[in-house]
N, C-alpha and C positions, 0 to 999 in steps of 0.2 A: 673440712671439705664436705663431709656429709651434711653438716648444718647449712652450708652455703647452697648445696643442691636442693635441700628441702625448702629453703627460703625462696629460691628461684622458682621452684615448682608451685609454691603457694602463691607467689606474685602472678605467675602465668594464669593460674586458676582464677585469680581475682581480676584478670584482664589488665594487669599492670605490665604490659608487654615490654615497654622500654626499660623499666627497672629490672625485669627478669632477664632481658638481653644483656645488660651490663654484667650481671653475675655469670651467665653462661659463657660470655666471651672471656671473662677472667678464668673460668674453670677450663675452657678449651685451651687458653694460652698456657696454662700449667700442665695440661694433659693433651697435647696435640694429636695423639693417636687414639683418643677416646671418641668413637663414632657417635655415642649417645649425646655427648655435649655438642658435636657438630650438628646433629639433627635438631637438637633443642634450639640452637642459634637460628637454624633455618625456619623452625616453627615460629619463633618470635618475629623474624623479619616478614614471614608470610602474614602473620596476624597484624603487623603494622602496615601491610599493603605493599611492601617492597618484595615482589615475587622474584624479580631477577636476582637479587642478592640471596634470597632464600634458596634458589636453585643452586647457586654456587656452593652453599654450605651442605646441601644434600649430596651434591657431587663429591664434595670433600669427604663426607661420611662414607660414600660408596667406594671411594678410593682406599679409605682406611680398611674397609671390610667389604670385599666384592660380594659377599653373601649376606649382607645386611638387608633383611627383608623390609625393615622399616624405612631405610634410606631409599630403596628401590621403589616401594609403593608410594612414598612421598614424591619422588621424582615423576612417577606416572601421573599422580593426581594433579600436581602443579603444572605439568606439561599440558594436561587436558584443559585446565583452567586458562592457560595461555593460548589455547587453540592450536597447540603443536601436537596434532593428533598422531603423527607418525612416531614421535618420541614417546608419547603417552602409551601407545599400544606396545611399543618395544619394551618399555619398562614393566608394563602390566604382565606381559608374557614371561619376562624374567622372574617376576615375583611368583607366578604360577609354577614355573619350573622348580622353584624352591619349595613352594607349598601350594598344591593344587586346590586347597580349601580356603585360599585367601579371598574372602568375599569382596574386599575393596578392589582387588584386581579385576574380578569378574564385573563389578559395577563400572569400573572405568572402561573396560572393553565394550560393555553394553551402551554406556553413554556416548562413546565415540561413534559406534555404529548408528545410534539413533540420530545424532547430529548430522551424520552423513546420509541420512535418509534410508539406511539399510535396516528397516524395521524388523524383518524376519530374523536377521542376525542378532539384532539387539534383544529380541524376544528370547532367543536361545540363551544368551548370557544372563538376562534377568531371571530366567527360569533356573539357571545354575545357582544363582544367589538364593532363590527361594527353596530349592532342594537342600541347600546346605543349612538353611535356617528358616523353618516354616513360620517363625514369629517375626521375620524381618519386615517391618513396615515399609522400608525403602524398596525392597523387592516387590512387595504387593502393589504399592502405588505406581511403580514404574511398569509393572506388568499390566495394570489397568490402563495406564496411559498409552502403552504401545499397542495393546489390543484395540483401543479406541482409534488410534491412527490407522490401523489395518482394517477398520470397519467390522471387527469381530465384537459386536456390541454386547452379546450375552456374556462372553468371557470377561470383557472390560468391566461390565457391571458387577460381576461376581467378585472380581479382585478389588473393585472400589469398595464394595460392602465389607470385604475382609479387612481392608485398610481402616474403615470406620469402626469395625469391631475392635481392632487393635488400638486405634487412637480416636475415640469418639469426638474429640475436639478438633479434628483435622479439617480445616476449611478446604484444603486442596482435595481431600477425598470426597467431600460432599459436592464440590464443584464438578469434579470428574464424573461422579455418579449422575449429577444433573445433566452434564453435557451428553452423556451416553443415552440417558432417557430421552433427551431432546432429539437426538439423532434417530432414535427409534420411533419418534412421533408420539411419545407418551408425555405430552406437554404438561399436563396437570401434575403428574408425578415428578417431572423435572422441576417445575416451579416449587413444589413442596421441598425438594432437596436443596434448591438454591436458597429458599427462605430459612432453612436450618443453618446454612452457611452464613446467611445474613445475621442471624442471631449470634453467631460466634464472632463475626467480624463485619460490622456494617460499613467499613471503609475499604474493603477489598475490591479493587477496580475490576478484576476479572469476573468476580461474582456479580457485581452491579451490571456489567455489560451482558453477561450471560442471562441474568434474570430479565433484563429488558428484552432480549432476543426471544426468550421463551414465552413471555407475555405476548409479544408480537405474533409468534407462531400460533398462539392460542386465540388470536384476534381480540385480545384485551388491550386496547390502545391506551386507556387511561393509565394502567399500571406500566405498560411499555414505556410511555413518555415520562412517567414519574421516575422510573429507575434509570432511564437514559439520561435524564437531566441530572440526577444524583451522580451518575458516572462522570459526566462532564465537569461538574462542580468539584468533585473529589480529586481531579487531576491538578497537579501543581500548575502546569502550563500545557493545556491541550495542544496537540500537534494540529497542523492544517488538515491532515488526514482525518483526525477525530472530528474536527469541525465539519468537514465535508460529509462524513458519515451521519452526523447529527442532522445536518441540513437536508440530506436526502431522506432520512427517516421522517423528518417533519413533512416533507413533500408527499411521502407515501401515506402518512397519516391523513394529510389534507385530501389526497385523492381517493382513499379507500374508506375512510371512517368518518372523520370529523374535522371540518374546516375550522370550527371554533376552537377545538382542542389544539390543533396545530398552530393556530395564530396566537393562542395563549402562551405556548412555550416559545414561539418565535419572538414575542415581545420580551420575555425573560432573557432570552439568548442575546438579543440586541442590547439590552441594558447591561448585562453582565460582562459582555465582551465588546465594548464600543470601538475598540481600535483594530479589531480583526476584520480584514477585508472580506473573507469568506462569509463571516457572520453577517456583516452589514449588507452584503449583496443578497444572499439567500434569505435572510430574515426579512428584508424590505420587500423582496419579491412575493413573500407570503402575506405581508401585511399592508403594503402600499405600492403595488407594482406600477400603478399609473404614474407615480411620481418619478419613476426612473426613465431616463432618456438614453443612457448608454451603460455599457459594462466597464467597470474599472479595470485598467490594465494590470494592476497588481493582483486583483482578484483572479483574473484569467491566468496569470503566470503561476500564482500560488496553487490554484486549483489543479492545473494540469501537471505541475511538478509533483504534486501529491498523488495524482491519479495515474501518472505515467506507467508504473509497473503493471497495473491491471487494466489499462486502457483498452487494449485490443480484445482481451477476453470478455470484458464487459460489453463492448459494442457488438461482439459476435452474439452474445446472449440477447441483445436488444434487436437482433436481425437488422443491423444497420445497412442501408441500401445506397447511401449517397455516392460513394466512390464508383460503384457499378453504373449508376445512373449517369454520372459525369462521363465515364468512358464510352457508354453507349451513345450519348448525345454527340460526342466528338466523332465517333465513327460514322454517324449519319451526316455530319456537316463538313467533313474534310475531304478534299479531293484525294483519290487513290493515287499513290506514288510509290515507286520503288525506293526512292530516297527519302529518308526521314529528315526533314529540314526545319522543323518547327522549334522555336524557342518558347518554352512554357514556364510560367510562374505558378507554383502551387501555393496559394494563399492560405495561411493557417494550416500548414502541411502536417503538423502533429507527428505521429510516428511513421508517416509515409504510406498510409493505407490508400489514399487517392493517388499518390505518386506512383505506386506500383501499377495502378490501372492505366495511368496516362503515359507512362514511360515509353510504350511502343510508338507513340505519336511524336516523340521528341527527337531532335538530332542527338548525336553521340554525346555532346557536351551541352545540351540545350535545356535540361530540366533543373530548375532552381526552386528551393523551398524556403519559405520564411515563416517563422513561428515565434511566439513570445516565450515559450517554455523550453529552457535548455535541456531539461530531463527528457522531454518528448523528442527533441532533436538528437539526443544521444542514441536513442533507439532507432530513429530514422537513418542515422549515419551508418549503423551496422548493416543496413540492407544494401548499401552500395549502389543506390539508384539515382542519387542526385549528383549533379556536377558541383553544386555548392549549396550549403545550408546556412541560413542567416538567422540569428537570434535577435528579433526586433519586432516592434509593432508594425503591422502591415502598412498602415498609412504612413508612418514615419519612414519606413524603408522606401516606399514609392516616391515620397516627397524628395528624398535625398539620393535617388539613384538615377543615373543617366541611361540605364539599360532599358531597351524597348523589347516587348514580347509579342509574338504572334498570337499567343493564347494565354489567358489567365483562367484558372479554375479555383473555385471556392466551395468545397464540400462541407456543408453544415457549419459554415464560418459566420455567416451573416446573422446567425442566431445570437451573436454577442454584440450586435449593433442595433440601435433603435432607429434613429434617423439615418437613412442610407445615402444621403446626398454627398457627404464628404468622401466616403469610401468609393462611391461610383465615379466621382470626378477624378480621384487619384488613379483609378483603374483606367479610365478613358485616356488620361494623359500618358500612361505607361504602355499602352497598346500601340502596335503599328497600325497604319491604315489597313482596313479590311480585317483587323484582328478580331478574335472571338473571345467573349467572356461567357463562361459556362459556370453556373452556380445553382445551389439549392437554397430554398428558404422554407421555414415552417409557416403554415397558414394560420392566420388569426381567426379562430372560430369562437373566441370568448366574448367579443364585443364588437363595436363598430369603429374602434380606433384604427388609424393607419398602421400603427405598430404599438405593441404592448408587452411589458415584462410579465410573462406568465408566472404562476406560482412555482414552476420548475426552475426558475432563475434564468430562463432563456427568452429572448425576444421572439415574438411571432409577428407576422406582417400580413396585410391583405394583398391579394394579387393586384387589385386596382392601384394601390399605392406603389408597389414595386414597378409596375408598368409605367406609371406617371413619372417616377424619378428617372427611370431609364431614358424615357423620351426627353425629359427636360435636360439631361446631360448631353444627349446627342446620339444615344445608341438606337439601333434598329432591332426590334424584337423579332427574332427568327422563329423561335418555337417556345411553347410553354406547355408542359405536361404535368398533370396532377398524379402524385404517387404516394404510397406509404413510405416514409423516409426511415422510420425506426419505430420501436415500441417504447412506451414510457409507462411504468406501473402496469404492464401487460395490456396497455391500450394503444392502438395504432396512432402514430403521429403523421398527419397528412401534410403535404407540402408540394412544392413545384420544383421541377428541373427546368431551368431557363437557359436558352441559348440566345445571346445578343451579339450583334456585330457593330463594330465601329466603322462607319462608312468611309471609303476612300473617296475624298471629295474631288480627286482628280479624274475619277471615273464617272461616266454618265449614271445617274441614279434612276432606278425604276420606281 
């Protein structure tokens, strides 16, 4: 029996978990009241990735011995890993009732609090771990991280340095120290710390990204782009969000520092990821915008699906004005009435920023939104302002809909169209006689082209071109006012708020 137990323990230590499990199951079968064998079976299943079965063996061990500290703390830890925080906390507190110096129990309580955003509470529990063992690297690194999240950078840096003293080869400790120094505005010291982490592990994605960000903060764009590109290439399959971030970093580099440097990496990006829609769109915008006549629908959908969670916060930071300008234009051009009778189509409605502003002008069931991004529409739906939300390309929707609207609005939507003729024709056909079309567009101040794909990846248009297309389709221009629509790279983006009317041909025309 003892030899079998030793053999199983040796196999487990050599990571031969399946073979160790066979022996532990045999031992438990012969000794069904032995909690140690039940725990060992659970450990093997856990190591093999079968956490649900592992839980069942830990529970069995707990039933054998209600005061088994090992069984209870294992149940706490595995419950935490399964994100069952309620059970994890319950078992951790049971373990502490048996032994108030159980460091693993304090760690589980701390991790649970941290995951729930209760950083002050997490700090208290990590401090308990540290008080129990001043040599605990885990306690030090988690105290550093929690102080960092709380914005207490001096204390965060102190514990990060203690972690490095304890484990000089810790990449995490060096990155955390770098993050703290970066947050304190000590960019050169942050870069030095990240470079030490780079020496320890030049493939660590978090370190590569942090190093790029620190060089950006220090206005060293050569190294910023170098490490940003290494970050992209080291990912097995970059997410759309990662591609977007890289594209916007290229645009920032183009705007603030070096067009040549941005275009150099845009060419690499295009060659390395030829099938990614975001890469192809933003990369070409930086290298050959004149060749682009329209935005790809897949690019728009993938971009805004990735962007959806941060969309409204980002636009607030950019001082986005389009929804307010649209609402103001409507108030100036609609007859005052006690009854709200207008049916309104919000083109490219996104998360409903414009819909919120124009809702007061719509009938009770008269506001409809259409957008390509299902993730943006999920956010819009939560606001409860639309009678209907449709996930579709706006031209495709209007081509296939028999619904007619009194008003159509498009806030910052035409920036994804080059030639406006097709979309204006669809809007004309879907408006009632005397209907209003209210929209914004960004002004082309880059060249003499009617429309042009700017390095930002968005189309800009000349006023004369927009006026010409409106007239050719049959619209009457009611008003055109120039405004700052938003900021890009801290520079104002100028454009127009336009009100156009579809004449009622049955009425005398002035």
